[in-house]
C-alpha positions in Angstrom: 34.5 71.3 -115.8 34.1 71.7 -119.8 30.8 70.7 -121.3 32.6 68.7 -124.2 32.9 65.1 -124.3 36.3 64.1 -123.3 37.7 60.4 -123.5 38.4 58.7 -120.0 41.9 58.6 -119.3 43.8 55.2 -119.6 44.3 55.0 -116.0 40.4 54.9 -115.3 39.8 52.4 -118.4 42.6 49.8 -116.6 41.4 49.7 -113.4 40.6 46.3 -112.1 37.0 44.4 -111.5 37.2 45.5 -107.8 38.4 49.1 -108.5 36.1 49.7 -111.3 33.1 48.6 -108.9 34.3 50.9 -105.8 34.2 53.7 -108.2 30.7 53.0 -109.3 29.4 52.5 -105.7 31.1 56.0 -104.7 29.6 57.7 -108.1 25.8 56.2 -107.0 26.4 57.5 -103.7 27.4 60.7 -105.0 24.8 61.2 -107.6 22.4 60.3 -105.0 23.4 62.9 -102.3 23.3 65.5 -105.1 19.9 64.4 -106.3 18.6 65.1 -102.8 20.3 68.4 -102.2 18.5 69.7 -105.4 15.4 68.4 -104.2 15.5 69.2 -100.2 18.4 71.2 -99.4 21.6 69.9 -97.7 20.6 70.5 -94.1 17.4 68.2 -94.8 19.2 65.3 -96.7 20.4 62.3 -94.4 22.7 59.5 -94.9 19.6 56.8 -94.5 18.2 59.0 -97.6 21.6 58.7 -99.5 21.8 55.0 -99.1 18.1 54.4 -100.0 18.6 56.2 -103.3 21.7 54.8 -104.1 20.2 51.4 -103.0 23.2 50.8 -100.7 23.3 50.1 -96.8 24.0 53.2 -94.6 27.0 51.4 -93.5 28.3 51.5 -97.2 28.0 54.7 -97.5 30.3 55.7 -94.2 32.7 53.3 -95.6 33.5 55.2 -98.7 32.6 58.6 -96.8 33.2 58.7 -93.3 30.9 62.2 -93.0 28.0 63.2 -95.1 30.1 66.5 -95.6 32.7 64.4 -97.2 30.4 63.1 -100.1 30.5 66.5 -101.1 34.1 67.3 -100.6 35.9 64.0 -102.0 36.3 63.6 -105.8 35.7 59.9 -106.9 38.7 60.7 -109.0 41.2 61.7 -105.9 42.3 57.8 -105.3 43.7 58.0 -109.0 46.0 61.1 -108.8 49.1 58.7 -107.5 48.8 56.4 -110.6 48.3 59.3 -113.1 51.2 61.1 -111.7 53.2 57.4 -112.2 52.2 57.3 -116.2 54.4 60.4 -116.6 58.1 60.2 -117.7 60.4 60.8 -114.9 61.9 63.7 -116.2 59.5 65.7 -116.7 59.1 68.9 -114.5 56.8 68.2 -111.5 54.8 71.0 -112.1 53.6 69.9 -115.9 53.1 66.3 -114.4 50.6 67.8 -111.7 48.8 70.0 -114.6 48.7 66.7 -116.6 47.4 64.8 -113.6 45.0 67.1 -112.6 43.3 67.9 -116.3 42.9 64.1 -116.6 41.6 63.3 -113.3 38.9 65.6 -113.9 37.8 64.0 -117.1 37.0 60.6 -115.1 33.8 62.5 -113.9 32.6 63.0 -117.5 30.1 60.4 -118.9 27.8 60.3 -121.5 25.9 63.2 -120.2 28.7 65.9 -119.6 26.0 68.7 -118.9 24.8 66.8 -115.7 28.3 66.3 -114.8 28.9 70.0 -114.8 25.6 70.7 -113.3 26.8 68.5 -110.2 30.3 70.0 -110.1 28.4 73.3 -109.9 26.0 72.3 -107.0 29.1 70.9 -105.4 31.2 74.5 -105.4 28.2 76.1 -104.3 27.5 73.8 -101.0 31.3 73.9 -100.2 30.9 78.0 -100.1 27.6 78.2 -98.7 27.2 75.3 -96.1 29.2 75.9 -92.9 29.6 72.3 -92.0 31.0 71.2 -95.2 33.5 74.6 -95.0 34.5 73.1 -91.6 35.2 69.7 -92.6 37.0 70.9 -96.0 40.1 71.7 -93.8 40.4 67.8 -92.6 39.8 66.8 -95.9 42.6 68.9 -97.7 44.6 67.3 -94.9 44.3 63.9 -96.3 44.4 64.7 -99.9 47.5 66.9 -99.2 49.0 64.0 -97.8 48.5 61.8 -100.5 49.8 64.6 -102.8 53.2 64.5 -100.6 53.4 61.0 -101.2 53.5 61.4 -105.0 55.7 64.6 -104.8 58.3 62.7 -102.8 58.3 59.7 -105.4 59.2 62.0 -108.6 61.7 64.1 -106.7 63.3 61.5 -104.5 62.4 63.5 -101.5 60.9 62.2 -98.2 57.3 62.8 -98.1 57.8 64.2 -94.7 60.3 66.9 -95.9 59.1 70.4 -95.3 59.6 71.6 -99.1 57.2 68.7 -100.1 54.9 69.2 -97.5 54.6 72.9 -98.1 54.1 72.5 -101.6 51.4 70.3 -101.5 49.4 71.9 -99.0 50.3 74.9 -100.8 48.8 73.4 -104.0 45.6 72.2 -102.0 45.0 75.4 -100.5 45.7 77.5 -104.3 42.8 74.8 -105.2 40.5 75.5 -102.4 40.8 79.5 -103.3 40.3 78.4 -107.2 37.2 76.6 -106.2 35.6 79.5 -104.4 36.3 82.1 -106.8 34.7 80.2 -109.7 31.5 79.4 -107.2 31.6 83.3 -106.5 31.7 84.2 -109.7 28.4 82.2 -110.4 30.5 79.4 -112.2 30.6 81.3 -115.5 34.3 80.3 -116.1 35.8 76.8 -117.6 37.1 75.5 -114.5 40.1 73.5 -116.3 41.4 76.7 -117.7 41.0 78.6 -113.9 43.1 75.4 -112.7 45.8 76.1 -115.3 46.3 79.9 -114.3 46.4 78.4 -110.9 49.0 76.1 -111.3 50.7 78.7 -113.3 51.5 80.9 -110.1 53.5 77.8 -108.9 57.3 77.2 -109.8 58.5 73.8 -110.2 59.3 71.6 -107.1 63.0 70.7 -107.7 64.3 67.2 -107.4 66.6 66.1 -104.4 
């Protein structure tokens, strides 16, 4: 995450009222979770405490995040990925569209206090690396996001989302992004994360259209 103020992309600005309310609720839950983790650690933090801090019910927390681990693992901008990819020119190489979409999706986490957002990103990465329950849940979370990515890739390439090439490309990308986060956390989060993601994407070839 960069520490500079970055404009929120048009996809986020043009969400409907209902979608914006959902996004705010998700962010409130995540911010409450990270605040509690900083105060008392991941293990001691309960869903009931998170709900109380976020001023929502425990059932609301579970409606947005099926498990406590998902609050750490699921980015609040994940649902925007398909919409962002649809904004790109149809003839643009898939890899370039992905590079733009990931970069733009990350900017939605930035607010008027980007230093605070960077601190939360660092905390998230460290929890992912250090907490066994979170690492275990991560594979399930990657599968869900991977299916979303399969759908988006299929739409852009004219392939079926269950095509082997689409599935391998999507899950290979998810694994690569995970390894990037681990690398970043193990290096004490000193490097610029978007730059690392660009380096990661540079190791991939474009996914040909059907």
